[in-house]
C-alpha positions as CSV (number, residue, x, y, z in Angstrom):
1,M,-107.6,-33.3,-112.4
2,K,-107.3,-29.6,-111.7
3,K,-108.0,-30.2,-108.0
4,S,-105.3,-32.9,-107.6
5,K,-102.8,-30.6,-109.5
6,G,-103.5,-27.8,-107.0
7,I,-103.0,-30.1,-104.1
8,L,-99.6,-31.2,-105.6
9,I,-98.5,-27.6,-106.0
10,M,-99.4,-26.9,-102.4
11,V,-97.5,-29.9,-101.1
12,L,-94.4,-28.8,-103.1
13,V,-94.7,-25.3,-101.6
14,I,-94.9,-26.7,-98.1
15,I,-91.8,-28.9,-98.7
16,A,-89.9,-25.9,-100.1
17,L,-90.8,-23.8,-97.1
18,L,-89.8,-26.6,-94.8
19,G,-86.5,-27.1,-96.5
20,L,-85.8,-23.3,-96.4
21,Y,-86.6,-23.3,-92.6
22,I,-84.3,-26.2,-91.9
23,G,-81.5,-24.7,-94.0
24,M,-81.8,-21.3,-92.3
25,K,-81.8,-23.0,-88.9
26,F,-78.6,-25.0,-89.7
27,I,-76.9,-21.8,-90.9
28,F,-77.7,-19.8,-87.8
29,S,-76.8,-22.7,-85.5
30,K,-73.4,-23.1,-87.2
31,G,-72.8,-19.4,-86.9
32,E,-73.6,-19.4,-83.2
33,K,-71.3,-22.4,-82.7
34,N,-68.5,-20.6,-84.5
35,S,-69.2,-17.5,-82.4
36,N,-69.0,-19.6,-79.2
37,E,-65.8,-21.2,-80.3
38,A,-64.4,-17.8,-81.1
39,S,-65.4,-16.6,-77.6
40,I,-63.8,-19.6,-75.9
41,V,-60.6,-19.1,-77.8
42,S,-60.6,-15.4,-76.9
43,E,-61.1,-16.2,-73.2
44,D,-58.2,-18.8,-73.4
45,Q,-56.0,-16.2,-75.0
46,L,-56.8,-13.7,-72.3
47,I,-56.0,-16.3,-69.6
48,N,-52.7,-17.1,-71.3
49,E,-51.9,-13.5,-71.6
50,K,-52.7,-12.9,-67.9
51,S,-50.7,-16.0,-67.0
52,N,-47.7,-14.7,-68.9
53,S,-48.0,-11.3,-67.2
54,D,-48.1,-13.0,-63.7
55,K,-45.0,-15.1,-64.2
56,Y,-42.6,-15.0,-61.3
57,H,-38.8,-14.8,-61.5
58,N,-36.3,-16.7,-59.3
59,I,-33.7,-14.1,-58.4
60,D,-30.4,-14.6,-56.5
61,I,-29.3,-11.7,-54.4
62,D,-25.8,-10.7,-53.4
63,E,-25.4,-7.1,-52.3
64,Q,-22.5,-5.8,-50.3
65,S,-21.6,-2.3,-49.0
66,D,-18.9,-0.7,-46.9
67,I,-19.7,2.3,-44.7
68,A,-17.2,4.6,-43.0
69,L,-17.6,4.7,-39.3
70,D,-16.2,8.2,-38.7
71,D,-18.3,10.3,-36.3
72,V,-21.0,7.7,-36.0
73,E,-22.9,7.6,-32.7
74,E,-25.8,5.3,-33.6
75,I,-26.2,2.3,-36.0
76,F,-29.7,1.1,-37.0
77,L,-30.4,-2.1,-38.8
78,N,-34.1,-2.6,-39.8
79,C,-35.2,-5.8,-41.5
80,T,-38.4,-7.3,-42.7
81,T,-38.0,-11.0,-43.5
82,A,-34.3,-11.8,-43.2
83,N,-32.1,-13.8,-40.8
84,I,-29.6,-11.4,-39.2
85,N,-26.0,-12.3,-38.2
86,I,-23.8,-9.7,-36.5
87,I,-20.1,-10.3,-35.9
88,D,-16.8,-8.4,-35.4
89,T,-14.4,-7.1,-38.0
90,D,-10.9,-5.9,-37.7
91,K,-11.5,-3.4,-40.4
92,E,-12.3,0.3,-39.8
93,N,-15.5,0.3,-41.8
94,I,-18.9,-1.3,-41.3
95,E,-19.6,-4.1,-43.7
96,V,-23.1,-5.2,-44.6
97,C,-24.1,-8.0,-46.9
98,L,-27.5,-9.1,-48.2
99,V,-27.6,-12.6,-49.7
100,G,-30.2,-15.1,-50.6
101,H,-32.9,-15.7,-53.2
102,T,-36.5,-14.6,-53.8
103,H,-39.4,-15.3,-56.1
104,V,-41.1,-12.1,-57.5
105,K,-42.9,-10.8,-60.6
106,S,-40.4,-8.3,-61.5
107,Y,-36.7,-7.6,-60.8
108,D,-37.8,-4.2,-59.5
109,Y,-39.5,-6.0,-56.6
110,A,-36.4,-7.8,-55.4
111,P,-35.3,-7.0,-51.8
112,R,-32.4,-4.6,-51.5
113,L,-30.5,-2.5,-49.0
114,D,-31.1,1.2,-48.5
115,I,-28.3,2.9,-46.5
116,D,-28.4,6.4,-45.1
117,K,-25.6,8.1,-43.2
118,S,-26.3,11.5,-41.7
119,N,-26.2,13.5,-38.5
120,G,-24.0,10.9,-36.7
121,K,-26.3,8.0,-37.6
122,I,-26.1,5.1,-40.0
123,E,-29.4,3.6,-40.9
124,I,-29.5,0.3,-42.9
125,N,-32.9,-0.8,-44.2
126,E,-34.0,-4.0,-45.9
127,V,-36.4,-2.7,-48.6
128,I,-39.1,-4.8,-50.1
129,D,-41.5,-3.2,-52.6
130,N,-45.1,-4.3,-53.1
131,N,-45.2,-7.4,-55.4
132,S,-48.9,-8.1,-54.9
133,T,-48.3,-11.1,-52.7
134,G,-48.5,-9.4,-49.4
135,L,-45.7,-8.6,-47.0
136,I,-44.2,-12.1,-46.7
137,N,-42.9,-13.9,-49.8
138,I,-43.1,-17.7,-49.1
139,G,-40.4,-18.5,-51.7
140,Q,-37.9,-16.1,-50.2
141,E,-34.9,-16.8,-48.1
142,L,-32.6,-13.8,-47.1
143,N,-29.7,-13.4,-44.8
144,I,-28.1,-10.2,-43.7
145,E,-24.6,-10.1,-42.2
146,L,-23.4,-7.0,-40.4
147,K,-19.8,-6.7,-39.5
148,I,-19.0,-4.0,-36.9
149,P,-15.5,-2.8,-36.1
150,K,-14.2,-3.9,-32.7
151,G,-13.4,-0.3,-31.8
152,Y,-17.0,0.9,-32.1
153,T,-18.1,2.3,-28.7
154,N,-21.6,3.8,-29.2
155,K,-25.1,2.5,-29.7
156,L,-26.5,-0.4,-31.8
157,Y,-30.2,-0.9,-32.7
158,I,-31.4,-4.1,-34.4
159,N,-35.0,-4.5,-35.5
160,N,-36.5,-7.4,-37.4
161,F,-40.0,-8.4,-38.3
162,L,-39.6,-12.1,-39.2
163,G,-36.4,-14.0,-38.9
164,D,-33.7,-15.1,-36.4
165,I,-31.1,-12.7,-34.9
166,N,-27.7,-14.0,-33.9
167,I,-25.1,-11.6,-32.4
168,S,-21.6,-12.9,-31.5
169,S,-19.1,-10.2,-30.7
170,S,-16.2,-9.6,-28.4
171,N,-16.9,-5.9,-28.3
172,E,-16.4,-4.7,-24.7
173,L,-16.7,-1.0,-25.6
174,I,-20.3,-0.6,-26.9
175,K,-22.5,1.5,-24.7
176,Y,-26.0,0.3,-25.6
177,L,-27.5,-2.7,-27.5
178,S,-31.2,-2.8,-28.4
179,V,-32.7,-5.9,-30.2
180,E,-36.4,-6.2,-31.2
181,C,-38.1,-8.9,-33.1
182,E,-41.7,-9.7,-33.9
183,E,-41.2,-13.4,-34.7
184,G,-37.9,-15.3,-34.5
185,N,-35.2,-16.6,-32.1
186,I,-32.7,-14.2,-30.6
187,S,-29.2,-15.2,-29.5
188,I,-26.6,-12.8,-28.1
189,K,-23.2,-14.1,-27.1
190,N,-19.9,-12.6,-25.9
191,M,-20.7,-9.0,-25.7
192,L,-20.2,-6.6,-22.8
193,P,-22.2,-3.5,-23.4
194,K,-23.2,-1.3,-20.5
195,E,-26.9,-1.9,-21.2
196,V,-28.8,-4.6,-23.2
197,V,-32.5,-4.4,-24.0
198,V,-34.3,-7.3,-25.8
199,I,-37.9,-7.3,-26.8
200,N,-39.3,-10.3,-28.6
201,K,-43.0,-11.1,-29.3
202,E,-42.6,-14.7,-30.4
203,G,-39.5,-16.8,-30.2
204,N,-36.8,-18.0,-27.8
205,V,-34.2,-15.7,-26.3
206,E,-30.7,-16.8,-25.3
207,L,-28.0,-14.6,-23.7
208,Q,-24.6,-16.0,-22.9
209,N,-21.4,-14.2,-21.6
210,I,-23.2,-10.9,-21.6
211,G,-22.3,-7.9,-19.4
212,G,-24.0,-4.7,-18.3
213,E,-27.6,-4.2,-17.2
214,V,-29.9,-6.7,-18.9
215,S,-33.6,-6.3,-19.7
216,V,-35.6,-9.0,-21.6
217,D,-39.3,-8.7,-22.4
218,S,-40.8,-11.7,-24.3
219,Y,-44.4,-12.5,-25.0
220,L,-44.2,-16.1,-26.2
221,G,-41.0,-18.2,-25.8
222,D,-38.4,-19.3,-23.4
223,V,-35.6,-17.0,-22.0
224,K,-32.3,-18.5,-21.0
225,V,-29.4,-16.4,-19.5
226,K,-26.1,-18.1,-19.0
227,N,-22.7,-17.0,-17.6
228,L,-23.7,-13.4,-17.1
229,K,-20.9,-11.0,-16.5
230,A,-23.5,-8.4,-15.3
231,N,-22.5,-5.3,-13.5
232,G,-26.1,-4.1,-13.0
233,N,-29.7,-5.3,-12.6
234,I,-31.3,-8.1,-14.5
235,Y,-34.9,-7.9,-15.6
236,L,-36.5,-11.0,-17.3
237,K,-40.2,-11.0,-18.2
238,V,-42.1,-13.7,-20.1
239,N,-45.8,-13.9,-20.7
240,K,-45.9,-17.5,-21.8
241,G,-42.6,-19.5,-21.4
242,D,-39.9,-20.5,-19.0
243,V,-37.2,-18.3,-17.5
244,E,-33.8,-19.7,-16.6
245,T,-30.9,-17.6,-15.3
246,E,-27.5,-17.9,-13.5
247,L,-26.6,-15.4,-10.8
248,L,-23.1,-13.9,-10.5
249,K,-21.7,-11.9,-7.6
250,N,-21.7,-8.6,-9.6
251,T,-25.4,-8.8,-10.1
252,Y,-27.3,-6.3,-7.9
253,K,-30.9,-7.2,-8.5
254,V,-32.7,-9.9,-10.4
255,I,-36.4,-9.7,-11.4
256,A,-37.8,-12.8,-13.1
257,K,-41.5,-12.9,-14.1
258,S,-43.6,-15.5,-16.0
259,S,-47.3,-15.4,-16.3
260,K,-47.4,-19.0,-17.4
261,G,-44.2,-21.0,-17.2
262,K,-41.4,-22.1,-14.9
263,V,-38.7,-19.9,-13.4
264,K,-35.3,-21.4,-12.6
265,V,-32.5,-19.5,-10.8
266,E,-29.1,-21.0,-10.3
267,N,-26.0,-20.0,-8.2
268,Y,-28.1,-18.1,-5.6
269,K,-26.6,-17.7,-2.2
270,A,-28.8,-16.7,0.7
271,D,-26.1,-14.6,2.4
272,S,-25.3,-12.6,-0.7
273,D,-26.3,-9.0,-1.3
274,I,-28.3,-10.0,-4.4
275,V,-32.0,-8.9,-4.4
276,L,-34.1,-11.7,-5.9
277,D,-37.7,-10.9,-7.0
278,I,-39.5,-13.9,-8.7
279,Q,-43.1,-13.7,-9.8
280,V,-45.0,-16.6,-11.3
281,N,-48.8,-16.7,-11.9
282,E,-49.0,-20.3,-13.2
283,G,-45.9,-22.5,-13.0
284,D,-43.0,-23.7,-10.8
285,I,-40.2,-21.8,-9.1
286,N,-36.8,-23.5,-8.7
287,V,-34.0,-21.6,-6.9
288,K,-30.7,-23.3,-6.1
């Protein structure tokens, strides 16, 4: 009897210990689950907070400025990612306008114009601050219009990294025009500067009704020159692309080069005083 009673007590003790073990395991597992859930919530909150801090703003841009032209010998327009349009104005001052829209984290990052006038020079810069998306903003579309008084007689420099450049002016007094672009099409019409220099790395170049000495250097893209009113030499060089030009009797010398592409020259007369120099490494030559 005593022996069976001892066995019963031992069984009860084992059952009690087993119950205690199961209970403790349940409590700890529940605590761990709550801890994991808390951790997940915390991570989600952090993600949401980061997402909120990284929100972008759609911003419309419309900035305009007038600049007095007195005693100015040089005008510089430097842009990063805008299409440029240059036209005449009957007013005495230069007018510049930046319009478009952008997509940035902060209003402080929105493109703007920075204008400096000193020492006979006007410098207009399109300024884009770092917005952690790199140099080019895919959601951005900008246009800059520069209006230059018809009476301006000195030098004009246009520089653009990415975007088209269109110049249409009846200015016959400007001394020097320089246009440079990394990527974009260039079109210049109805200007009679004494000298025109165009440098384009990627994009087509079109000149029409242009006077003065002309120099075009393009790496990739076609070059077309129509109705030249040149009173000097013409130099057209393309690495990859076609060259097409019309000759006029005032042209002294024409040099047309293409490493890979066609060269077409129109209105050439064998008995003229024009010196014609055509060089093509790979492509056709058409002179008529």
